[in-house]
C-alpha positions as CSV (number, residue, x, y, z in Angstrom):
1,M,-28.8,15.7,-22.4
2,A,-28.4,19.0,-20.6
3,D,-25.0,20.4,-20.5
4,D,-25.3,20.7,-16.5
5,L,-25.7,17.0,-16.4
6,L,-22.4,16.5,-18.2
7,D,-20.4,18.8,-16.0
8,P,-21.1,16.7,-13.9
9,A,-24.4,17.1,-12.0
10,V,-23.8,17.1,-8.3
11,I,-26.7,17.2,-5.6
12,K,-25.8,18.6,-2.3
13,H,-26.9,17.3,1.1
14,D,-25.9,18.3,4.7
15,G,-22.8,20.0,3.8
16,L,-21.2,17.4,1.5
17,S,-20.9,19.5,-1.7
18,R,-18.7,18.9,-4.8
19,R,-16.1,21.2,-3.5
20,G,-16.2,19.6,-0.2
21,F,-15.5,16.2,-1.7
22,A,-12.8,17.5,-4.1
23,T,-11.0,19.1,-0.9
24,L,-11.0,15.8,1.0
25,S,-9.9,13.9,-1.9
26,V,-6.7,15.9,-3.0
27,A,-4.3,13.9,-0.9
28,T,-6.1,10.6,-2.0
29,G,-5.8,11.3,-5.5
30,L,-2.1,12.2,-5.3
31,A,-1.6,8.8,-3.3
32,A,-3.2,6.6,-6.1
33,A,0.2,6.0,-8.0
34,G,1.9,3.1,-7.3
35,S,-1.1,1.5,-5.4
36,A,-0.9,-1.9,-6.9
37,A,2.5,-2.6,-5.9
38,R,1.9,-1.2,-2.3
39,A,-1.3,-3.5,-2.1
40,A,0.9,-6.7,-3.0
41,A,3.3,-5.9,-0.6
42,A,1.3,-4.7,2.5
43,V,-2.0,-6.8,2.7
44,T,-2.8,-10.2,3.9
45,E,-5.3,-12.0,1.5
46,T,-7.4,-15.0,2.9
47,D,-10.2,-17.1,1.2
48,V,-12.8,-17.6,3.9
49,Q,-16.0,-19.4,4.3
50,I,-18.9,-17.6,6.2
51,K,-22.0,-19.1,7.6
52,T,-25.2,-17.5,6.6
53,A,-28.9,-18.4,7.3
54,D,-29.0,-20.1,3.8
55,G,-25.5,-21.8,3.7
56,M,-21.8,-21.3,3.6
57,C,-20.8,-18.2,1.4
58,D,-17.2,-18.1,0.0
59,A,-15.4,-14.9,0.3
60,V,-12.1,-13.1,0.4
61,F,-10.8,-11.2,3.2
62,F,-8.1,-8.5,3.1
63,H,-6.4,-6.4,5.8
64,P,-3.1,-4.6,6.2
65,Q,0.0,-6.7,7.5
66,A,0.4,-4.0,10.2
67,K,-0.2,-4.8,13.6
68,G,-3.6,-3.6,15.1
69,S,-7.3,-3.3,14.1
70,F,-8.9,-1.5,11.2
71,P,-12.3,0.1,10.2
72,A,-14.2,-2.6,8.1
73,V,-15.4,-2.2,4.6
74,L,-17.9,-4.8,2.7
75,I,-17.6,-4.5,-0.8
76,W,-20.6,-5.9,-3.1
77,T,-19.6,-7.0,-6.4
78,D,-21.4,-6.3,-9.7
79,I,-23.6,-9.0,-11.5
80,L,-20.6,-10.9,-12.7
81,G,-19.5,-11.8,-9.3
82,L,-16.3,-12.4,-7.2
83,R,-13.4,-12.5,-9.6
84,P,-9.9,-11.1,-10.0
85,A,-10.8,-7.5,-10.8
86,F,-12.8,-7.4,-7.3
87,R,-10.0,-9.2,-5.6
88,D,-7.6,-6.4,-6.9
89,M,-10.0,-3.8,-5.7
90,G,-10.2,-5.3,-2.3
91,R,-6.6,-5.8,-2.0
92,R,-6.0,-2.1,-2.9
93,L,-8.5,-0.6,-0.7
94,A,-6.9,-2.6,2.2
95,A,-3.5,-1.2,1.5
96,E,-4.2,2.3,0.7
97,G,-6.9,3.0,3.0
98,N,-5.9,0.6,6.0
99,Y,-9.1,-1.1,6.1
100,A,-10.2,-4.7,6.8
101,V,-12.3,-5.5,3.7
102,L,-14.5,-8.4,2.9
103,V,-15.7,-9.3,-0.7
104,P,-18.3,-12.1,-0.7
105,N,-19.6,-14.1,-3.4
106,P,-23.1,-13.0,-3.6
107,F,-24.2,-16.1,-5.6
108,Y,-22.8,-18.6,-3.2
109,R,-26.3,-20.3,-3.2
110,V,-25.8,-21.3,-6.7
111,R,-21.9,-21.9,-6.9
112,K,-18.6,-20.9,-5.7
113,A,-16.7,-18.2,-7.2
114,P,-15.8,-17.7,-10.1
115,V,-19.4,-18.2,-10.9
116,L,-18.9,-17.5,-14.7
117,E,-16.2,-19.1,-17.0
118,G,-14.6,-17.6,-20.0
119,K,-15.6,-14.4,-21.6
120,F,-19.2,-13.0,-20.9
121,D,-21.1,-11.2,-23.7
122,F,-24.1,-9.2,-22.5
123,A,-25.4,-9.0,-26.1
124,N,-25.5,-12.8,-26.3
125,P,-29.0,-14.2,-25.0
126,A,-27.3,-17.6,-23.8
127,D,-25.0,-15.6,-21.6
128,R,-27.6,-13.5,-20.1
129,A,-29.7,-16.5,-19.5
130,K,-26.9,-17.4,-17.0
131,L,-27.5,-14.2,-15.0
132,G,-31.1,-15.3,-14.4
133,E,-29.8,-18.6,-12.6
134,L,-27.7,-16.7,-10.5
135,T,-29.7,-14.0,-9.3
136,K,-33.1,-15.7,-8.9
137,P,-32.4,-16.8,-5.3
138,N,-31.1,-13.4,-4.4
139,T,-34.2,-12.0,-3.0
140,P,-34.4,-8.7,-1.2
141,D,-34.9,-10.5,1.9
142,A,-32.1,-13.0,1.2
143,V,-29.6,-10.6,0.5
144,T,-30.5,-8.5,3.5
145,R,-29.9,-11.4,5.5
146,D,-26.5,-11.8,4.0
147,A,-25.6,-8.3,4.8
148,G,-26.4,-9.1,8.4
149,S,-24.2,-12.2,8.5
150,F,-21.1,-10.4,6.7
151,I,-21.1,-7.6,9.2
152,A,-21.4,-10.0,11.9
153,W,-18.5,-12.0,10.6
154,L,-16.4,-8.9,10.1
155,D,-17.0,-7.8,13.7
156,S,-15.8,-11.1,15.0
157,Q,-12.3,-10.7,13.5
158,P,-9.3,-9.5,15.5
159,Q,-8.1,-7.4,12.6
160,V,-11.6,-5.2,12.8
161,N,-11.7,-2.2,14.8
162,K,-15.4,-2.7,16.3
163,K,-15.1,0.9,17.7
164,A,-14.8,2.2,14.3
165,K,-17.8,2.5,11.9
166,V,-18.3,0.2,8.7
167,G,-18.2,1.3,5.1
168,T,-19.9,-0.6,2.2
169,Q,-19.4,0.2,-1.5
170,G,-21.2,-1.5,-4.4
171,Y,-21.2,-1.7,-8.2
172,C,-24.1,-2.3,-10.5
173,M,-26.4,-4.4,-8.6
174,G,-24.2,-4.2,-5.7
175,G,-25.4,-0.4,-5.3
176,A,-28.7,-1.5,-4.1
177,L,-27.2,-3.7,-1.6
178,T,-25.1,-0.9,-0.1
179,M,-28.6,0.8,0.7
180,R,-30.1,-2.6,2.1
181,T,-26.9,-3.1,4.2
182,A,-27.0,0.7,5.5
183,A,-30.9,0.3,6.5
184,L,-30.1,-3.0,8.1
185,R,-27.4,-1.9,10.4
186,P,-27.6,1.8,11.0
187,D,-25.7,1.5,14.1
188,R,-22.6,0.2,12.3
189,V,-22.6,1.4,8.6
190,A,-21.6,5.2,8.5
191,A,-20.6,5.6,4.8
192,A,-21.7,3.9,1.6
193,G,-20.7,4.2,-2.2
194,P,-23.1,2.9,-4.8
195,F,-21.3,2.9,-8.2
196,H,-23.4,2.7,-11.4
197,G,-26.3,1.5,-9.6
198,G,-28.7,1.9,-12.5
199,N,-32.3,1.7,-12.1
200,G,-32.3,-0.7,-9.2
201,L,-31.8,1.9,-6.8
202,V,-35.3,3.3,-7.3
203,T,-38.2,1.4,-8.3
204,D,-41.9,1.1,-8.2
205,A,-41.8,-2.1,-6.1
206,P,-42.8,-2.0,-2.5
207,D,-39.5,-3.2,-1.5
208,S,-37.4,-0.6,-3.5
209,P,-34.2,0.3,-1.9
210,H,-34.8,4.2,-1.8
211,L,-37.9,3.4,0.5
212,L,-35.3,2.3,3.2
213,I,-33.5,5.6,3.3
214,P,-35.4,6.7,6.5
215,K,-33.7,3.8,8.3
216,M,-30.1,4.8,7.3
217,K,-27.5,6.9,9.1
218,A,-24.7,6.4,6.7
219,S,-23.4,9.2,4.4
220,F,-23.7,8.2,0.7
221,L,-21.9,8.9,-2.4
222,F,-23.9,7.9,-5.5
223,A,-21.8,7.7,-8.7
224,V,-24.0,7.7,-11.5
225,A,-23.1,6.7,-15.1
226,Q,-23.8,9.0,-17.9
227,N,-25.8,6.7,-19.9
228,D,-27.7,5.5,-16.8
229,D,-28.6,8.9,-16.2
230,Q,-29.7,9.6,-19.9
231,Q,-31.9,6.6,-19.8
232,K,-33.6,7.7,-16.4
233,P,-32.9,11.4,-15.7
234,D,-35.4,11.6,-12.9
235,L,-33.6,9.0,-10.8
236,K,-31.1,11.5,-9.4
237,D,-34.1,13.9,-8.5
238,K,-36.0,10.9,-6.7
239,L,-33.0,10.0,-4.6
240,K,-32.5,13.6,-3.8
241,A,-35.9,14.1,-2.6
242,A,-36.0,11.0,-0.4
243,Y,-32.7,11.7,1.2
244,D,-33.7,15.5,1.7
245,A,-37.0,14.1,3.4
246,A,-35.1,11.8,5.9
247,K,-32.3,14.3,6.5
248,V,-29.7,11.6,5.6
249,P,-26.6,13.1,4.1
250,A,-25.9,12.1,0.4
251,V,-24.0,13.1,-2.8
252,V,-25.5,12.3,-6.2
253,E,-23.0,12.8,-9.1
254,V,-23.1,12.1,-12.8
255,Y,-19.8,11.0,-14.0
256,K,-18.7,11.0,-17.7
257,A,-18.5,7.3,-18.1
258,Q,-20.5,4.4,-19.0
259,H,-22.3,1.8,-16.8
260,G,-19.5,-0.4,-15.5
261,W,-16.7,2.2,-15.8
262,C,-15.3,1.7,-12.3
263,V,-14.3,-2.1,-12.5
264,P,-10.9,-2.7,-14.3
265,D,-12.0,-5.8,-16.5
266,S,-14.9,-3.9,-17.8
267,A,-15.1,-3.4,-21.5
268,V,-16.1,0.4,-20.6
269,Y,-13.6,0.9,-17.9
270,N,-12.5,4.6,-17.7
271,K,-9.6,4.8,-15.8
272,D,-9.5,8.7,-15.1
273,E,-13.2,8.6,-14.0
274,A,-12.8,5.3,-11.9
275,E,-9.8,7.0,-10.1
276,R,-11.9,10.2,-9.4
277,G,-14.7,8.0,-8.1
278,W,-12.2,5.8,-6.0
279,A,-10.7,9.0,-4.4
280,N,-14.0,10.6,-3.6
281,L,-14.9,7.2,-1.7
282,L,-11.9,7.1,0.1
283,A,-12.4,10.7,1.3
284,L,-15.7,9.7,2.7
285,Y,-14.4,6.7,4.4
286,R,-11.5,8.9,6.0
287,K,-14.2,11.3,7.0
288,S,-16.9,8.8,8.5
289,L,-15.2,5.6,9.5
290,A,-13.9,6.8,12.8
């Protein structure tokens, strides 16, 4: 890999440069210490059921205990689904960012969360076969309908400030779902963070997420894993071209970490790079969700 990709690579759009993101995120990075304790003390956590076109989706809703209403954020999980690691992330975001946060179970059509029991080994064919059962019902049309239901549900909650814009972030397969969400509700979604979205962001299929970019108005932060970039180095260039053509603001950055590095229970969790990505995302939210 070229040295400039390891440095890390940043593609600039509409003034959202790496320098700008760094400036915005200084205070956020300094505030990261002790966030777990603050989250436990300052957040209300509620398991909820959300009616969708295809059934009832189990989810968890977090909001600050303080009085008032807050901008909403929808978190899309990775392919292992809603589990304690994502509850921790939702709780932390609600606490240190003052957001109303929804983390749904994306596989509710198959079973309630947690959808997988025990340790999961991606190298084990039997374990990987379980993923096919979970993901088969999640067609692009189905998950897009879900996104509409989740945002409508958030907007019905008294803890959500409906005058503020909505943010969305997603991990692994959830990265593409942030793009579908932003395209579905450009009137509501103003900021999005796909983390280690992999090859699912740009495909040859007629329903590829990147083809929806002209429908979006949200500012995007794409956090690309180093090994994903090595496997498909032209992905960031295709994203750049699509966002440039649509005049939609986006930053694409390659992190010195492996696919899955942001999620605390991942075998490749990289705390330093995860905290940097978290700080950059919070900076984007604070700028955009007004």
